[in-house]
C-alpha positions as CSV (number, residue, x, y, z in Angstrom):
1,M,20.2,-30.6,17.6
2,K,20.4,-29.0,14.4
3,N,20.4,-24.9,14.4
4,I,19.1,-23.7,10.9
5,V,22.3,-21.7,10.7
6,E,24.6,-24.0,11.1
7,V,22.4,-26.0,7.9
8,I,23.0,-22.4,6.2
9,E,26.5,-22.6,6.4
10,S,27.1,-26.6,5.3
11,E,24.6,-26.3,2.4
12,T,26.3,-22.9,1.1
13,K,29.8,-23.7,0.9
14,D,30.4,-24.2,-2.5
15,F,28.1,-20.7,-3.3
16,L,30.6,-18.5,-1.0
17,H,31.3,-15.9,-3.5
18,K,27.6,-15.9,-5.1
19,P,25.4,-13.1,-4.5
20,A,23.2,-14.1,-1.5
21,I,21.2,-10.8,-1.0
22,I,21.4,-7.7,-3.0
23,D,19.4,-4.5,-1.1
24,G,19.1,-1.5,-3.6
25,K,22.9,-0.6,-3.8
26,R,24.4,-2.8,-1.4
27,R,25.3,-6.6,-2.2
28,A,25.9,-9.7,-0.1
29,T,28.0,-12.5,-1.1
30,Y,27.1,-15.3,1.0
31,A,30.5,-15.5,2.2
32,G,30.0,-11.7,3.6
33,L,26.5,-12.7,4.7
34,L,27.4,-15.3,7.0
35,A,30.7,-13.2,8.1
36,G,28.7,-10.5,9.6
37,V,26.1,-12.9,10.7
38,H,29.5,-14.1,13.2
39,E,30.1,-10.6,13.9
40,A,26.8,-9.5,15.1
41,A,26.3,-12.6,16.6
42,G,29.5,-12.2,18.9
43,E,27.9,-8.5,19.7
44,L,24.2,-9.8,20.9
45,K,25.9,-12.8,22.9
46,N,27.4,-9.9,24.6
47,I,24.3,-8.2,25.5
48,S,23.4,-11.1,26.8
49,V,21.4,-12.7,24.3
50,K,21.6,-16.6,24.7
51,K,19.6,-20.1,24.1
52,G,15.8,-19.0,24.6
53,K,15.9,-15.9,25.3
54,R,13.0,-14.4,23.3
55,V,14.2,-11.1,21.1
56,A,11.3,-8.5,19.4
57,L,12.7,-7.5,16.4
58,L,11.5,-4.3,14.9
59,A,12.6,-3.0,11.7
60,E,11.7,-2.7,7.8
61,D,12.9,-5.4,5.6
62,S,16.7,-5.0,4.7
63,L,20.0,-6.8,4.3
64,D,20.4,-5.7,8.1
65,Y,16.9,-7.2,8.9
66,V,18.7,-10.8,7.6
67,I,21.5,-10.6,9.3
68,L,20.2,-9.9,12.4
69,S,18.0,-12.4,12.3
70,L,20.1,-15.1,11.9
71,A,22.7,-14.2,14.3
72,V,19.6,-14.5,17.1
73,L,18.9,-18.0,14.8
74,K,22.9,-18.8,15.8
75,L,22.6,-18.1,18.9
76,S,19.7,-20.4,19.6
77,A,17.4,-17.9,20.7
78,V,14.2,-17.1,19.6
79,I,13.0,-14.5,17.1
80,V,9.3,-12.7,17.7
81,P,9.2,-10.1,14.9
82,I,6.8,-7.3,14.7
83,P,5.9,-5.7,11.8
84,V,6.7,-2.2,11.6
85,T,3.2,-1.3,10.6
86,A,2.0,-2.2,14.1
87,A,1.0,0.8,16.3
88,G,2.9,1.6,19.6
89,E,-0.2,-0.1,21.4
90,E,0.3,-3.0,19.7
91,I,3.6,-2.9,20.1
92,E,3.5,-2.8,23.6
93,A,0.9,-5.6,23.6
94,V,3.6,-7.9,21.7
95,L,6.3,-7.2,23.9
96,K,4.2,-8.2,27.0
97,E,2.3,-11.4,26.0
98,M,5.1,-12.8,24.0
99,K,7.4,-11.8,27.3
100,A,10.6,-10.7,24.9
101,D,13.7,-10.3,27.1
102,L,15.1,-7.8,24.6
103,L,13.5,-5.5,22.2
104,I,15.8,-4.3,19.1
105,F,14.9,-1.5,17.1
106,E,15.3,0.4,14.1
107,K,16.0,4.4,14.7
108,G,12.7,5.4,14.5
109,S,10.3,2.8,14.5
110,Y,10.0,2.8,18.2
111,C,11.5,4.2,21.6
112,P,8.9,5.5,24.6
113,R,12.2,5.4,26.7
114,P,15.7,5.5,27.2
115,A,17.7,2.5,25.1
116,K,21.2,1.7,24.3
117,R,23.0,1.6,20.4
118,L,23.5,-1.5,19.0
119,K,27.1,-1.3,18.1
120,I,28.2,-2.8,14.7
121,P,29.6,-0.7,12.8
122,R,30.9,-2.6,9.9
123,V,28.0,-4.9,9.4
124,L,25.1,-2.9,9.8
125,D,24.4,-0.6,7.3
126,K,21.3,1.3,9.9
127,E,21.0,2.5,13.4
128,F,19.5,-0.4,15.9
129,F,18.6,0.2,19.4
130,F,17.6,-2.6,22.0
131,L,16.3,-2.7,25.3
132,S,16.6,-5.1,27.8
133,R,13.3,-6.2,29.4
134,P,14.1,-8.0,32.8
135,S,10.6,-7.9,34.7
136,A,9.2,-9.5,30.9
137,G,8.4,-13.1,33.1
138,Q,9.6,-16.1,32.5
139,A,8.3,-18.9,30.1
140,P,7.4,-22.2,30.9
141,K,9.6,-24.9,31.6
142,E,8.1,-27.1,28.7
143,F,9.2,-24.8,25.7
144,F,12.6,-24.2,26.4
145,S,12.9,-28.3,25.9
146,M,11.7,-27.6,22.3
147,D,14.4,-25.6,21.0
148,P,12.3,-22.7,20.2
149,A,13.4,-20.4,17.3
150,F,10.6,-18.0,16.3
151,I,7.3,-17.1,18.3
152,R,5.2,-15.9,15.3
153,F,2.1,-14.1,16.7
154,S,-1.5,-14.9,14.3
155,S,-3.6,-12.3,14.5
156,G,-5.6,-13.7,12.6
157,T,-9.4,-12.4,11.7
158,T,-9.8,-11.3,15.6
159,G,-6.7,-9.6,16.6
160,V,-6.1,-12.2,19.2
161,R,-2.4,-12.8,19.4
162,K,-1.7,-16.4,20.4
163,G,2.1,-16.5,19.7
164,V,2.6,-19.9,17.3
165,V,6.2,-21.5,18.7
166,I,8.2,-23.1,15.8
167,S,11.4,-24.6,16.8
168,Q,14.4,-25.2,15.0
169,E,13.9,-28.2,14.0
170,G,10.6,-27.5,12.9
171,I,12.2,-24.7,10.2
172,I,14.5,-27.3,9.2
173,Q,11.5,-29.9,8.4
174,R,9.6,-26.7,6.7
175,T,11.6,-25.5,4.4
176,D,12.7,-29.6,3.0
177,A,9.3,-29.8,2.8
178,A,8.2,-26.5,0.9
179,D,11.2,-27.1,-1.0
180,K,9.3,-30.7,-2.5
181,G,7.1,-27.6,-4.9
182,L,9.1,-24.8,-4.8
183,R,12.5,-26.7,-6.2
184,V,14.9,-23.5,-5.6
185,T,18.5,-23.7,-6.9
186,S,21.5,-22.0,-6.7
187,E,20.6,-20.6,-10.3
188,D,17.4,-18.7,-8.4
189,T,17.0,-15.0,-8.5
190,V,14.1,-14.6,-6.4
191,L,12.5,-10.8,-6.5
192,W,11.0,-10.3,-3.2
193,V,8.7,-7.8,-1.9
194,L,6.7,-8.9,0.9
195,S,7.5,-8.2,4.4
196,M,9.9,-10.4,6.5
197,S,8.1,-10.1,9.8
198,F,5.6,-12.5,8.5
199,H,7.1,-14.3,5.2
200,F,10.4,-15.4,6.9
201,V,10.9,-19.2,8.3
202,V,9.8,-21.1,5.5
203,T,10.9,-18.5,2.2
204,I,14.0,-16.3,2.9
205,L,15.5,-19.1,5.1
206,L,14.8,-21.7,2.0
207,F,15.7,-19.6,-0.4
208,L,19.2,-19.3,1.7
209,R,19.4,-23.0,2.3
210,R,19.8,-23.8,-1.4
211,G,22.0,-20.4,-2.5
212,A,19.6,-18.4,-4.4
213,T,19.8,-15.1,-4.5
214,I,17.4,-12.3,-2.7
215,V,16.9,-9.6,-4.5
216,L,14.6,-7.0,-2.0
217,A,12.8,-4.9,-3.5
218,G,12.4,-2.0,-1.0
219,N,10.0,0.2,0.4
220,S,9.0,2.8,-2.4
221,F,6.4,1.0,-3.7
222,P,6.1,0.7,-6.9
223,G,9.3,2.0,-8.2
224,S,11.2,0.0,-6.7
225,L,9.7,-3.0,-7.3
226,L,9.7,-1.9,-10.8
227,A,13.6,-0.8,-10.2
228,A,14.2,-4.4,-9.1
229,L,12.4,-5.8,-11.6
230,Y,14.0,-4.4,-14.7
231,E,17.6,-4.8,-13.1
232,H,17.8,-7.7,-11.3
233,R,15.5,-10.3,-14.3
234,P,14.1,-12.6,-11.8
235,S,13.5,-16.7,-12.5
236,F,11.3,-16.6,-9.3
237,I,8.5,-14.2,-7.7
238,Y,7.3,-14.4,-4.5
239,A,4.4,-11.9,-3.9
240,S,1.0,-10.9,-3.3
241,P,-2.2,-10.5,-5.3
242,L,-1.4,-6.5,-5.1
243,H,1.8,-6.9,-6.7
244,Y,0.3,-9.1,-9.4
245,H,-2.3,-6.9,-10.3
246,L,-0.2,-4.1,-10.4
247,L,2.7,-5.8,-13.0
248,A,-0.5,-6.8,-15.0
249,R,-1.6,-3.1,-15.4
250,L,1.7,-1.4,-15.8
251,K,1.6,-0.5,-19.2
252,T,5.8,-0.3,-18.7
253,V,6.1,-4.1,-17.1
254,S,6.2,-5.9,-20.9
255,R,5.9,-9.1,-21.0
256,E,9.4,-9.9,-22.8
257,Q,10.8,-8.5,-18.8
258,L,8.7,-11.7,-17.5
259,A,10.2,-13.9,-20.0
260,G,12.8,-15.6,-17.6
261,V,10.5,-16.0,-14.8
262,R,9.6,-20.1,-14.2
263,L,7.8,-19.4,-10.9
264,A,5.2,-16.9,-10.0
265,V,3.7,-17.6,-6.2
266,S,0.9,-15.6,-5.0
267,T,0.3,-15.4,-1.5
268,S,-0.6,-13.3,1.8
269,V,-4.6,-13.4,0.8
270,R,-6.3,-15.2,-1.8
271,L,-5.9,-14.6,-5.5
272,P,-9.0,-13.1,-7.4
273,P,-9.8,-14.8,-10.2
274,Q,-9.5,-11.6,-12.5
275,V,-5.9,-11.0,-10.9
276,A,-5.2,-14.3,-12.6
277,Q,-6.8,-14.1,-15.7
278,E,-5.6,-10.1,-16.1
279,F,-1.8,-12.0,-15.4
280,R,-1.7,-14.4,-18.0
281,A,-3.1,-12.4,-20.5
282,K,-0.1,-10.4,-20.3
283,F,2.9,-12.5,-19.5
284,G,1.6,-15.8,-21.1
285,F,1.5,-18.1,-17.9
286,E,-0.2,-18.7,-14.6
287,L,-0.1,-17.6,-11.3
288,S,1.0,-20.4,-9.0
289,E,-1.6,-19.4,-5.6
290,A,0.1,-21.2,-2.4
291,Y,-1.8,-21.7,0.8
292,G,0.2,-21.2,3.6
293,I,-0.5,-21.5,7.6
294,I,1.5,-20.2,11.0
295,E,1.1,-23.3,12.2
296,V,1.5,-26.0,9.9
297,G,4.2,-24.0,7.3
298,L,3.5,-24.1,3.3
299,P,2.2,-27.4,2.4
300,F,-0.3,-26.2,-0.9
301,I,1.2,-24.7,-3.9
302,N,-0.5,-25.1,-7.2
303,I,2.2,-25.5,-10.0
304,S,-0.1,-27.1,-12.5
305,R,-0.1,-24.0,-14.6
306,S,-3.3,-25.5,-15.6
307,V,-6.2,-22.7,-16.6
308,S,-8.9,-25.3,-15.4
309,K,-7.2,-25.5,-11.7
310,R,-7.2,-21.4,-11.3
311,G,-8.8,-21.1,-8.2
312,S,-7.0,-23.7,-6.1
313,V,-4.1,-24.0,-3.9
314,G,-3.0,-27.2,-5.4
315,R,-2.1,-30.8,-4.5
316,V,-0.4,-31.4,-0.8
317,L,2.8,-31.5,-0.9
318,P,4.2,-35.3,0.0
319,D,5.5,-34.3,3.5
320,Y,1.9,-33.6,4.4
321,Q,-1.5,-35.1,5.0
322,I,-5.2,-33.5,4.4
323,K,-8.1,-34.6,5.4
324,I,-11.8,-32.7,5.2
325,I,-14.4,-33.0,8.2
326,R,-18.0,-32.8,6.4
327,Q,-20.8,-32.1,7.9
328,G,-24.0,-34.2,6.4
329,R,-23.5,-34.6,2.5
330,D,-21.6,-31.6,2.0
331,K,-18.4,-32.2,-0.3
332,A,-16.7,-29.5,1.7
333,G,-15.8,-29.3,5.1
334,E,-12.9,-28.5,7.7
335,I,-9.5,-28.8,6.3
336,C,-7.4,-30.7,8.7
337,L,-3.5,-31.0,8.1
338,K,-1.1,-33.3,9.1
339,G,2.9,-33.6,8.6
340,K,6.2,-32.3,9.4
341,G,7.4,-29.3,11.5
342,L,4.0,-28.6,12.7
343,F,4.3,-26.1,15.5
344,C,5.3,-26.7,18.8
345,A,2.5,-24.7,20.8
346,Y,0.8,-21.4,21.3
347,F,2.7,-18.8,23.4
348,S,-0.3,-16.9,25.1
349,P,-1.7,-18.3,26.6
350,W,0.3,-21.4,26.5
351,K,-0.9,-24.8,25.1
352,S,1.2,-27.9,24.0
353,G,0.8,-28.6,20.7
354,K,0.4,-32.0,21.9
355,A,-2.5,-30.8,23.2
356,I,-4.3,-29.5,20.4
357,L,-3.3,-31.9,18.1
358,P,-5.5,-34.5,18.3
359,G,-3.7,-38.1,16.5
360,G,-1.3,-34.9,15.1
361,W,-3.7,-33.1,13.0
362,F,-4.5,-29.8,12.8
363,P,-7.8,-27.9,12.8
364,T,-7.1,-25.1,10.3
365,G,-10.5,-23.6,10.9
366,D,-10.5,-23.0,6.8
367,V,-13.2,-24.7,4.7
368,G,-12.9,-26.5,1.4
369,R,-12.9,-29.0,-1.0
370,V,-11.1,-31.6,-2.8
371,D,-12.0,-32.4,-6.1
372,R,-11.6,-35.3,-8.2
373,D,-7.5,-34.9,-9.1
374,G,-6.5,-34.1,-5.4
375,F,-6.1,-30.0,-5.9
376,L,-8.1,-28.1,-2.7
377,F,-9.9,-25.4,-3.1
378,I,-10.7,-23.1,-0.4
379,L,-14.1,-21.2,0.4
380,G,-13.4,-19.9,3.3
381,R,-13.2,-19.9,7.4
382,A,-15.5,-22.1,9.1
383,K,-16.2,-19.6,11.7
384,N,-17.7,-17.1,8.6
385,V,-19.8,-19.5,6.7
386,I,-23.1,-17.8,6.9
387,N,-25.7,-20.2,7.2
388,F,-28.9,-18.8,5.5
389,N,-32.3,-21.3,5.6
390,G,-29.6,-24.5,6.0
391,M,-27.7,-23.1,3.0
392,K,-23.9,-22.3,3.5
393,I,-22.8,-19.3,2.3
394,F,-18.8,-18.8,2.1
395,P,-17.9,-14.8,2.1
396,A,-15.2,-15.4,0.7
397,E,-16.8,-16.4,-2.6
398,V,-19.3,-13.8,-2.5
399,E,-16.6,-11.0,-2.0
400,S,-14.8,-12.2,-5.2
401,V,-17.9,-11.4,-7.7
402,L,-18.3,-8.0,-5.7
403,N,-14.6,-7.2,-6.0
404,R,-14.8,-7.8,-10.1
405,H,-18.0,-5.1,-10.9
406,P,-16.3,-1.9,-12.0
407,A,-17.2,0.5,-9.2
408,V,-16.1,-2.0,-6.2
409,Q,-12.2,-1.3,-4.8
410,E,-12.9,-4.2,-2.4
411,S,-15.8,-6.0,-0.2
412,R,-16.5,-7.8,3.2
413,V,-19.3,-10.1,3.3
414,R,-20.8,-10.5,6.9
415,G,-24.2,-12.5,8.6
416,V,-26.5,-10.4,9.9
417,P,-29.1,-12.9,12.6
418,H,-32.5,-13.2,11.2
419,P,-35.4,-15.0,13.2
420,E,-36.5,-17.1,10.4
421,Y,-33.8,-17.6,8.4
422,G,-30.7,-18.1,10.3
423,S,-28.9,-15.3,8.8
424,L,-29.1,-13.3,5.8
425,P,-25.8,-11.9,3.8
426,A,-24.5,-8.4,4.0
427,A,-22.0,-6.7,2.2
428,D,-20.1,-3.9,2.9
429,I,-18.6,-2.1,-0.2
430,V,-15.3,0.6,-0.4
431,L,-16.1,2.3,-3.6
432,R,-13.0,3.2,-6.3
433,K,-12.3,6.5,-6.2
434,G,-14.4,9.1,-8.7
435,R,-17.6,6.7,-8.5
436,E,-19.3,7.1,-5.7
437,A,-21.8,9.8,-6.9
438,A,-22.3,7.6,-10.1
439,F,-22.8,4.0,-7.4
440,D,-25.9,2.7,-8.3
441,E,-27.4,0.0,-5.9
442,Q,-29.7,-2.0,-8.2
443,G,-26.6,-2.4,-10.5
444,L,-24.7,-4.1,-8.6
445,R,-27.2,-6.3,-7.3
446,A,-28.1,-7.2,-10.8
447,F,-24.6,-7.9,-11.2
448,C,-24.5,-10.0,-8.4
449,Y,-27.9,-12.0,-9.2
450,R,-25.4,-12.6,-13.0
451,H,-23.3,-14.4,-11.5
452,L,-24.5,-16.1,-8.1
453,A,-27.3,-17.8,-7.0
454,K,-29.9,-15.7,-5.4
455,Y,-29.9,-16.8,-1.7
456,K,-25.9,-15.7,-2.0
457,V,-26.4,-11.9,-3.2
458,P,-26.3,-9.8,-0.3
459,K,-29.8,-8.6,0.7
460,E,-28.1,-5.1,2.1
461,F,-25.3,-2.9,0.6
462,R,-23.6,-0.3,3.2
463,L,-20.9,1.7,2.1
464,V,-18.0,2.7,4.1
465,E,-14.5,5.0,3.6
466,K,-12.3,1.6,4.3
467,L,-12.5,-1.7,6.0
468,E,-10.4,-2.5,8.8
469,R,-7.2,-5.5,8.7
470,T,-5.5,-7.0,10.8
471,L,-1.7,-6.4,11.0
472,S,-1.1,-8.9,8.3
473,G,-3.2,-7.7,5.8
474,K,-6.5,-9.9,6.2
475,L,-9.7,-8.5,6.6
476,R,-11.0,-8.4,10.0
477,R,-13.9,-10.5,10.0
478,E,-15.5,-9.6,13.9
479,I,-16.4,-5.9,14.0
């Protein structure tokens, strides 16, 4: 079977002297990056990292993170990425549930008991340590036959970790499939601002396969983002709505500074219409909203550049199929996907993909509709739909209106059981700083009535200081 690192080595042989990663003042050409990966893999092999071993990685995004990840993959071991934002209890839970054989962590991110230093001085800039876990427990036999490469734990909206197993072959297929929309080339300079713990398999690995230059914006937000933008003038931006909101609002960023951007992809969370509108008004082109799913890959990217298709994640990419499971006469229904690179299994508790994918179809749990041009519009999660007297209310739709009100920072809409109507919509509201004393509930309600059908308007508004989120930044719906 092919190994993703071997594929990268083969496909970048003509770009060895081209910059692969720019991390502040550190730069690595493709030749330097691959040499570092080879040396790091040798050291990891000395500490018993080998095929099928589960290696948890806990570190800030950096050139070091990329090197260590590729070194693990080169040895056909399995990466279990853990975000540095995770609390100690969450880290311990992931290590236990994913049966990690080894934890590699950056100095200062974790240290409950003595650990050994990872000695790769000529390669790594930061200090890393490792902790063996001999009592981790054995993975199911079926796991090893899958040629696994990643176990991405999925916290979803409920905080329940499942551990999505992705194979080496799955990575190769996913990156090939995504590139039919992204069309990355060696001429691209990619501005990277997202967490590699959540975004690595499809994107970072694809960028490296194509010989692109990846500029890591760093963690001192927003200063590092602006510095990277000014210095490197990217052709490709892969970011969240928060980053695009910032770019649209900052007076220090002009239209000319993004003139060379051929594609700006918005992902992680739903793109608010007002952010898309503000961005286009300032920079003159449309953001491309993407729909990524851990179990599937990146099957949708809206590359239409059409204002009329704003709010859509685009048409399904060629290597995937979509079907909508409707209930009754509703045009909307649950989104089911089929195609290349789907996940192999859930790790904890173990459940093989064959048992989960009836006929090869993956039920996403998201509700959406496809318009006459084949563009998918996502309306929300199936389990979060509020049924009000037989009429469906999608929380995300109501939240997008609430969040446009000048007093509202963010919101979460939920259903409150009612003996006669089924459920009533209610909203938790976080106000913008300085607007607390002047908050007018009736004014907010009137604003909603101007933009929503009457039955969709929340019957109750509750002011809260913050909204709980999962590790991946999504709103925690079940509270």
